[in-house]
C-alpha positions, 0 to 999 in steps of 0.5 A, spaced: 611 385 420 618 386 424 625 385 422 630 382 427 637 383 426 643 379 430 650 381 431 656 380 435 657 373 434 665 371 432 670 367 434 671 365 442 676 361 446 675 357 452 672 361 458 671 367 453 665 372 453 661 375 447 655 379 447 650 378 442 645 384 440 638 383 436 635 389 433 628 390 431 625 394 426 619 396 430 617 397 437 618 390 441 613 392 446 608 388 442 611 382 444 610 378 450 616 374 449 623 375 446 628 369 445 634 367 443 635 360 440 641 356 437 642 351 432 649 347 432 651 343 425 647 337 424 642 339 430 635 341 431 634 349 433 634 349 441 632 354 446 637 358 449 633 363 453 627 368 453 625 374 457 618 377 457 615 384 456 615 384 464 622 382 464 622 375 467 627 371 464 628 363 463 634 359 461 635 352 459 640 348 464 645 348 459 646 356 459 644 357 466 649 361 470 653 363 464 648 367 459 644 373 461 638 375 457 636 382 457 631 387 453 631 395 452 624 396 450 626 404 448 632 401 444 628 395 441 633 391 442 635 384 446 641 382 448 645 375 450 651 376 454 655 369 454 660 368 459 664 362 460 663 359 453 664 352 452 666 348 445 659 346 445 656 353 445 658 353 438 652 354 433 648 360 429 644 364 434 637 366 432 633 372 436 626 371 436 619 375 437 613 372 440 606 375 441 604 370 446 609 364 446 611 361 440 616 365 435 612 369 430 619 372 427 626 370 427 632 374 425 637 371 420 642 368 425 649 370 428 655 365 428 659 363 434 665 359 433 669 356 439 676 357 437 682 352 440 
């Protein structure tokens, strides 16, 4: 069992940036895939980005070029750097950990809200 705790969410304005952090209670070396998902009000949870244990990254089209996922295995931490934020990025962002591909563990989420 591992606990994932997200932080770093908040209010952001057009073109702003945030860095989300996901801290794991145990080593993340065991997980093949760490990821970030998000869920906007009234919508289903959707994938944002993933990173393999080897550092290979994958991004959904709607964040490609704006978001960067990274992992620090020594600190058991995964990051999501979000730049050029848009109103449609407003959502609760969740960290996930997968032994293979499908998430086995989820964090509690951190809210990102676009402020006009």
